[in-house]
C-alpha positions in Angstrom: 0.1 0.1 0.0 1.4 3.7 -1.1 1.9 5.8 2.0 1.3 8.7 -0.3 -1.9 7.9 -1.4 -3.0 7.1 2.3 -1.7 10.7 3.4 -3.8 12.3 0.5 -6.6 10.3 2.0 -6.1 11.7 5.6 -5.5 15.1 4.2 -9.1 14.6 2.1 -10.7 13.7 5.5 -9.5 16.6 7.1 -9.6 19.5 4.5 -12.7 18.3 2.8 -12.0 19.0 -0.7 -9.6 17.5 -3.6 -8.5 21.2 -4.6 -7.5 21.7 -0.9 -5.6 18.6 -0.8 -3.8 19.8 -4.0 -2.9 22.9 -2.1 -1.4 21.6 0.4 0.5 19.3 -0.8 1.9 21.2 -3.7 0.2 18.8 -6.1 -2.8 18.9 -8.7 -6.4 18.2 -8.0 -6.3 15.3 -11.3 -3.5 13.8 -9.4 -5.2 13.9 -5.9 -8.2 12.3 -7.7 -6.1 9.4 -9.8 -4.1 8.4 -6.8 -7.7 8.1 -4.2 -9.0 6.5 -7.3 -5.9 3.8 -7.4 -6.0 3.3 -3.8 -10.0 2.2 -4.1 -9.0 0.2 -6.8 -6.4 -1.6 -3.9 -9.0 -1.7 -1.5 -11.5 -2.7 -3.8 -14.2 -0.3 -2.2 -15.6 2.9 -3.3 -13.7 5.7 -0.8 -15.3 8.5 -2.0 -18.9 9.4 -3.3 -20.2 12.8 -5.1 -21.6 15.6 -2.4 -23.2 18.4 -4.6 -20.2 19.9 -6.6 -17.7 18.3 -4.3 -16.8 14.5 -2.9 -17.2 13.3 0.4 -15.7 10.2 2.2 -17.8 7.0 2.1 -17.9 5.1 5.3 -15.4 2.9 4.0 -13.4 5.9 3.1 -13.9 7.2 6.8 -12.8 3.9 8.0 -9.5 3.6 5.9 -9.0 7.4 6.8 -8.8 6.3 10.5 -6.5 3.3 9.6 -4.4 5.8 7.6 -3.5 8.2 10.6 -2.2 5.0 12.4 -0.5 3.3 9.7 1.3 6.9 8.7 2.3 7.7 12.5 3.7 4.5 12.6 5.8 4.4 9.8 7.2 8.2 10.7 7.7 6.3 14.0 9.7 3.6 12.0 12.0 6.1 10.6 12.7 8.4 14.2 13.3 4.9 15.7 16.0 4.2 13.9 18.5 5.6 16.0 17.1 4.5 19.4 18.7 6.6 22.4 20.3 9.0 20.3 21.2 12.0 21.9 18.5 14.7 21.1 19.9 17.3 18.7 18.1 19.1 16.2 15.4 22.0 16.4 12.0 21.1 18.0 9.1 23.9 17.0 7.0 24.8 20.1 3.4 26.6 19.5 2.1 27.3 22.9 0.1 30.0 25.2 1.8 32.4 27.0 1.8 31.2 30.3 3.0 27.9 29.1 5.9 29.8 27.5 6.5 31.9 30.1 6.5 30.1 33.4 7.5 26.7 31.7 9.0 26.7 28.5 11.5 29.8 28.8 13.3 28.6 32.3 14.3 25.1 30.4 16.1 27.2 27.6 19.1 27.7 29.9 19.3 24.5 31.1 18.9 22.7 27.5 21.7 24.9 26.2 24.1 23.4 28.9 22.7 19.8 28.7 21.7 19.4 25.1 23.7 22.2 23.2 22.7 20.6 19.7 18.8 21.2 20.6 17.4 24.1 19.5 14.0 25.5 20.3 11.7 27.4 17.8 9.2 29.5 19.8 5.6 30.5 18.5 2.8 32.0 21.0 -0.6 31.1 19.9 -3.6 30.4 21.6 -4.8 26.8 21.7 -7.0 26.2 18.4 -4.2 28.0 16.5 -1.6 25.8 18.0 -3.8 22.9 17.0 -4.4 23.9 13.6 -0.8 24.3 13.7 0.2 21.0 14.7 -2.3 19.4 12.4 -0.8 21.3 9.3 2.8 19.7 10.4 3.9 23.6 11.0 4.8 22.8 14.9 6.0 19.6 16.5 4.3 20.3 20.0 1.3 22.3 21.0 0.6 23.6 24.5 -2.8 24.5 25.0 -5.2 24.6 28.0 -9.0 24.3 28.2 -11.6 23.8 31.5 -13.0 21.1 33.1 -16.4 22.7 31.9 -15.4 23.6 27.9 -12.9 20.3 27.2 -11.0 21.0 24.1 -11.5 18.7 20.9 -8.3 16.8 19.5 -8.1 14.6 16.5 -7.3 10.9 17.1 -3.9 11.7 15.6 -2.2 13.2 18.2 -1.6 12.2 21.8 -2.3 14.7 25.1 -0.7 14.8 27.9 -1.6 16.6 31.1 0.8 19.1 32.5 -0.9 21.4 35.2 -4.5 22.5 36.9 -5.7 25.6 38.1 -8.7 26.7 39.9 -10.8 30.0 38.6 -12.7 32.4 39.8 -15.0 35.6 39.2 -13.1 38.6 38.8 -15.2 41.7 39.7 -15.3 45.4 40.7 -14.2 45.5 44.7 -17.0 47.4 45.4 -19.5 45.1 44.5 -21.5 43.3 46.9 -20.8 39.6 47.3 -21.9 36.7 49.5 -21.1 32.7 49.7 -22.9 30.6 47.0 -22.5 28.1 44.7 -21.3 29.1 41.1 -24.6 29.7 39.6 -25.6 31.7 42.6 -22.6 34.1 42.2 -23.4 34.1 38.6 -26.8 35.3 38.8 -26.2 38.1 40.8 -23.9 39.6 38.6 -26.4 38.8 35.2 -26.8 42.7 34.7 -23.2 43.3 34.2 -21.2 43.4 30.8 -18.9 40.4 30.8 -15.5 39.8 29.1 -13.8 37.3 27.7 -11.0 36.3 25.8 -10.2 37.9 22.0 -8.6 34.9 20.6 -10.1 31.6 22.2 -13.5 30.9 23.0 -13.1 28.4 26.0 -13.8 30.9 28.6 -16.9 32.3 26.4 -18.4 28.4 26.4 -17.8 28.3 30.2 -19.7 31.4 31.0 -22.3 31.0 28.9 -22.8 27.5 30.4 -22.6 29.0 33.6 -25.0 31.7 33.0 -27.5 29.1 31.6 -27.4 27.3 34.9 -28.1 30.5 36.6 -31.2 31.4 34.4 -29.6 34.1 32.2 -27.7 34.8 28.9 -24.8 36.8 29.5 -24.1 40.0 27.8 -20.8 39.5 26.3 -19.2 43.0 25.2 -15.4 43.1 25.7 -12.7 41.0 24.8 -9.3 41.1 25.6 -6.1 38.6 25.2 -4.2 39.5 28.5 -5.3 39.0 32.2 -3.7 42.5 32.9 -5.9 44.2 30.4 -8.9 42.1 31.9 -7.9 43.6 35.1 -8.1 47.2 34.0 -11.2 46.6 32.5 -12.6 45.0 35.3 -11.2 48.3 37.1 -12.7 50.8 34.8 -16.2 49.4 35.7 -16.5 47.6 32.1 -17.4 44.6 33.2 -16.7 41.0 34.9 -15.0 38.3 33.9 -13.0 34.9 34.6 -9.7 35.3 36.3 -7.1 32.7 38.2 -7.8 32.2 41.6 -3.9 32.5 42.3 -3.4 35.7 40.7 -2.4 38.9 42.4 -5.5 41.1 41.6 -5.4 45.0 41.4 -6.3 46.9 44.1 -9.8 47.4 42.8 -10.7 44.0 41.2 -12.2 41.4 44.0 -11.6 37.9 43.1 -14.9 35.6 44.4 -14.1 31.7 44.5 -16.3 29.2 42.5 -17.7 26.1 43.6 -20.4 23.5 42.8 -19.5 23.4 40.0 -15.4 24.4 40.3 -14.0 26.3 37.4 -10.8 24.7 36.3 -8.4 25.2 33.6 -6.2 22.4 32.2 -3.1 22.7 30.5 -1.9 19.7 28.0 1.0 19.0 25.7 -0.4 17.7 22.4 2.1 15.8 20.0 1.3 13.8 16.8 1.7 9.9 17.5 4.6 9.8 14.8 6.9 12.4 16.6 6.5 10.5 20.3 9.7 8.9 20.2 11.7 11.4 18.4 14.2 12.1 21.4 14.4 15.8 21.0 10.8 15.9 21.6 9.9 13.1 24.4 13.0 15.5 26.1 10.8 18.3 26.0 7.7 16.7 27.4 9.2 14.7 30.1 11.1 18.1 31.2 7.3 20.1 31.0 5.9 17.3 32.7 8.5 17.0 35.6 8.3 21.1 36.0 4.5 21.4 35.7 4.6 19.0 39.0 6.3 21.4 40.8 4.4 24.5 40.2 0.7 25.6 39.0 0.8 28.9 37.1 -2.4 30.5 36.0 -3.3 31.2 32.0 
């Protein structure tokens, strides 16, 4: 079985059109179509079917695409496994969110410069959806992402997720606000009339806010978006709204953090890599170091 044809099938399952696959792989639409047709003949079953002006995978095509992900991962792992125990060297491309890079990855740079001088890190700051898209397109080797217990991230079967740290979150409100004990929906209900501030580049916290507001019986009025926690606190101080904040963050003088429980709001950080890369010594080393570092500290987003 020609692995190149399997790769084209996987890309068709991911991208949804022959043209998109051709553009992504640097070939032509007719070549993609011919290779999928050859693969169908090899398998003895139809892999695609017409769908309007486009095509879609048949049930057999989807099933073969699932197998292809594992087959291609195994082939890539076999290539990387030709030098078992080799000294980690080369460039590891990492895409991740601010706190993961700043609090966990950057402290490793000096350590690695001494212990593994042949290893280089190429770092890009991205929110989870952006980092996962880069991983799917093979434009990064490791994605450092976060999600919430109330808004789990959706990851593809072709990747493996390693848990790093967790951090509880609360509700940041103006310090002058009247507060009191209560469950999370009860706390949210007290601020039903306020504007709400969410992340400008990721929807996970907005999903959490909408879920909890629904439990409290209202639809939140989301009006402001900000990417950094310092700016969020500045907005709260200015009276622009309320927002989720890490429970362990140092709050501004005019911001009060209300604990949330029943249900808790917990951020979860993960390291995500493609199955075929997991045995690559440089990547395995970075994941091991991040896991060990995460066990000793629990930073906020």
